[in-house]
C-alpha positions in Angstrom: 0.0 -0.3 -0.1 1.2 3.6 -1.0 2.7 5.7 2.0 0.4 8.3 0.3 -2.9 5.9 1.4 -1.9 5.5 5.0 -3.5 7.7 7.7 -1.3 10.0 8.8 -1.5 9.4 12.9 -0.7 5.6 11.5 2.1 6.5 9.3 3.5 8.4 12.0 3.4 5.7 14.3 4.9 3.6 11.7 7.9 5.6 11.6 8.2 5.9 15.0 8.6 2.3 15.8 10.8 -0.5 15.3 9.4 -1.1 11.5 12.5 -0.4 8.7 10.2 1.8 6.5 9.0 4.0 6.3 13.0 5.4 7.0 14.7 8.7 6.2 14.4 8.5 2.2 10.6 7.8 2.4 9.9 10.4 4.7 12.3 12.9 2.8 9.8 11.8 -0.1 6.9 13.1 2.3 8.5 16.3 3.7 9.4 17.4 -0.1 5.8 17.3 -1.3 4.4 18.9 1.6 7.3 21.7 1.1 6.3 22.5 -2.6 3.2 22.0 -1.3 3.5 25.4 0.6 4.8 27.2 -2.3 2.0 25.8 -4.2 -0.8 27.1 -1.8 1.2 31.0 -1.9 0.9 31.1 -5.2 -2.8 29.9 -5.2 -3.7 32.9 -2.2 -1.5 35.3 -4.3 -3.0 34.7 -7.8 -6.3 36.7 -6.6 -4.5 39.5 -5.1 -4.3 43.4 -6.7 -1.5 43.8 -8.9 -0.7 40.0 -9.2 1.0 38.6 -11.8 -1.4 36.3 -13.1 -0.1 34.9 -15.8 3.5 34.5 -14.3 1.8 32.5 -11.4 -0.3 30.0 -13.6 2.6 29.3 -15.6 4.5 28.6 -12.2 1.4 26.5 -10.9 1.4 24.4 -14.0 5.3 23.3 -13.5 5.0 23.4 -9.7 2.0 21.0 -10.3 3.7 18.5 -12.2 6.6 18.2 -10.3 4.3 17.8 -7.2 3.3 14.7 -8.8 6.7 13.3 -9.4 8.0 14.4 -5.8 4.9 12.1 -4.6 6.3 9.1 -6.1 9.8 9.3 -4.3 8.2 8.2 -1.0 7.3 5.0 -2.3 9.7 4.2 -4.4 12.3 4.8 -1.8 10.4 2.1 0.1 10.7 0.1 -3.3 14.3 0.1 -2.9 15.0 -0.9 0.1 12.6 -3.6 -0.1 14.6 -5.3 -3.5 18.1 -4.9 -1.9 16.4 -7.1 1.1 15.1 -9.5 -1.1 18.9 -9.9 -2.4 20.0 -10.1 0.7 17.9 -13.4 1.3 19.2 -15.1 -1.8 21.6 -17.9 -0.9 25.4 -16.3 0.4 28.3 -17.1 -1.6 26.8 -17.4 -5.1 27.1 -14.9 -8.2 23.3 -14.6 -8.2 23.5 -12.9 -5.0 26.4 -11.0 -5.7 25.2 -9.6 -8.9 21.4 -9.0 -7.3 23.2 -6.7 -4.5 25.0 -4.9 -6.2 22.2 -4.0 -8.5 20.0 -3.5 -5.8 22.4 -1.4 -4.1 23.0 1.0 -6.9 19.4 1.3 -7.1 18.8 2.0 -3.4 21.8 4.4 -4.2 20.4 6.0 -7.7 16.6 6.4 -6.3 17.1 9.0 -3.8 19.8 11.1 -5.8 17.0 11.3 -8.4 14.7 12.4 -5.9 17.2 15.2 -4.8 18.0 16.7 -7.8 14.1 16.7 -8.5 14.3 18.3 -4.9 16.9 21.1 -6.3 14.5 21.9 -9.2 11.4 22.2 -6.6 14.1 24.6 -5.1 14.3 26.3 -7.8 10.6 27.2 -8.2 10.4 28.3 -5.1 12.8 31.0 -5.8 10.8 32.1 -8.9 8.1 32.2 -6.1 9.5 34.5 -4.1 9.0 37.3 -6.9 5.5 36.5 -7.6 3.9 35.4 -4.1 2.1 38.5 -2.0 4.2 39.9 1.2 1.5 38.3 3.2 2.4 35.0 2.4 6.0 35.4 1.6 6.8 33.3 5.0 5.1 30.3 3.6 7.4 30.5 0.4 10.3 30.2 3.1 8.6 27.2 4.5 8.3 25.1 2.2 11.8 26.1 0.8 13.4 24.9 4.1 11.5 21.9 4.1 12.7 21.2 0.4 16.2 21.5 1.6 15.8 19.4 4.8 14.5 16.8 2.1 17.4 17.1 0.4 19.9 16.2 2.7 17.9 13.5 4.3 18.0 12.0 0.7 21.7 12.2 0.1 22.1 11.2 3.3 20.4 7.5 2.3 22.7 7.9 -1.3 25.6 8.4 1.5 24.7 5.3 3.0 24.3 3.0 -0.1 28.1 4.4 -1.5 29.8 3.9 1.9 30.6 0.0 0.9 31.1 0.1 -2.4 33.8 2.1 -4.1 32.4 1.7 -7.2 29.3 3.1 -6.7 31.1 6.1 -4.9 33.0 7.1 -7.6 29.7 6.7 -9.9 27.9 8.8 -8.1 29.7 11.2 -5.1 30.6 14.1 -8.2 26.9 14.8 -8.9 25.9 14.2 -5.1 28.1 16.4 -3.8 27.0 19.3 -6.9 23.2 18.8 -5.9 23.8 19.0 -2.0 25.8 22.6 -2.5 23.4 23.2 -5.5 20.8 23.1 -3.0 22.2 24.4 -0.7 23.2 27.6 -2.1 20.1 28.2 -3.9 18.2 27.7 -0.4 20.0 30.0 0.9 19.5 33.0 -1.3 15.8 31.8 -1.3 15.9 32.3 2.7 17.8 35.1 2.4 15.0 37.0 0.2 12.1 35.8 2.2 13.6 37.0 5.4 14.8 40.4 3.5 10.8 41.1 2.6 9.8 39.9 6.7 12.3 42.4 8.3 
């Protein structure tokens, strides 16, 4: 069952238990979606305001909602990647089949959150554009959304790090992109939050 179909209290209880899922990557997927959701809310509230750039807001809303659909998939993708890895571990030890399956599952478990973090970077970019369109009365929610996105990105990348830690080949393949995404997301988020804080000051 999709995490999105669970009762929110049940989901929290499951997270705060000894169950292995939802873990950091899955919760990051949920958090990122809510972060972008706040940015969308700010744009929706701003659209009917006096002197609003309605055309600009509507165009940005289309992009935001398209990306929101993508972000929502990452919570369940993370669970699926973990389950695939656990299934690979159940294969007979010492066999070539197990070795190949574990290698493939580990790569997938690293790539899945890395792709999620790339999408989060896109979302932060949309948040930056929203700072120029959202009404000042709701700008704090743009900032809150970007702050959540930044945290979700770091959580995703910690999941990447866990999977790169024990595989030199994967570390060589993904480390540079992981570092780029982290730095670009942090830099862009700081830029957005500085603008928001400037409006609120």
